[in-house]
C-alpha positions in Angstrom: 25.3 -2.8 -12.5 25.3 -3.6 -16.3 22.5 -5.6 -15.5 20.9 -3.4 -13.8 21.0 -1.0 -16.5 19.8 -3.7 -18.9 16.5 -4.3 -16.5 15.8 -0.2 -16.6 15.7 -0.3 -20.2 13.4 -3.6 -20.1 11.4 -1.4 -17.9 11.4 1.4 -21.0 10.1 -1.3 -23.1 7.0 -2.1 -21.3 3.7 -1.5 -22.5 1.5 1.2 -20.6 -0.4 -1.5 -19.5 2.4 -3.4 -18.0 3.9 -0.7 -16.5 0.8 0.1 -14.6 0.6 -3.4 -14.0 4.1 -3.1 -12.1 2.8 -0.4 -10.2 0.0 -2.2 -9.0 2.1 -5.2 -7.9 4.7 -3.1 -6.3 2.6 -1.9 -3.2 1.2 -5.0 -2.5 4.4 -6.8 -2.3 5.4 -4.2 0.7 2.2 -3.8 2.1 1.9 -7.5 2.8 5.2 -7.5 4.9 3.7 -5.2 7.9 1.0 -6.1 9.6 -1.2 -4.3 10.0 -1.6 -2.9 6.4 -2.0 -6.6 6.0 -5.2 -7.2 6.9 -6.8 -4.1 5.1 -4.7 -5.5 1.9 -6.8 -9.0 2.3 -10.1 -7.3 2.2 -9.2 -5.6 -0.8 -8.3 -8.5 -2.7 -11.3 -11.1 -3.9 -10.5 -14.3 -5.2 -11.1 -13.2 -8.5 -9.0 -10.1 -8.3 -5.9 -12.3 -7.0 -6.7 -14.6 -10.6 -6.7 -11.8 -12.8 -3.5 -10.3 -10.9 -1.7 -13.8 -11.2 -2.7 -14.5 -14.6 -1.3 -10.7 -15.5 2.1 -11.5 -13.7 2.7 -14.5 -15.3 2.1 -13.2 -18.5 4.2 -10.1 -17.9 7.5 -12.2 -15.8 7.4 -14.4 -19.3 7.6 -11.6 -21.4 10.8 -9.9 -19.0 12.9 -13.4 -19.4 11.9 -14.0 -22.6 14.2 -9.8 -23.1 16.5 -11.1 -20.3 17.6 -14.1 -22.1 18.1 -12.6 -25.5 
């Protein structure tokens, strides 16, 4: 429970750009699990878009990891 509160506090520290990325990634994770939506999702993601998402996600991951290790 204490860790959940800490994670919620980290979310409050995110910049608007980081929060936007989280908002973009969340439905991708959910939609990818359902075959009926998966084809539509795959068509909406170009190789370039995927590379951008991976790069931004990696930066966000490192930022969050640094906060959790404090």
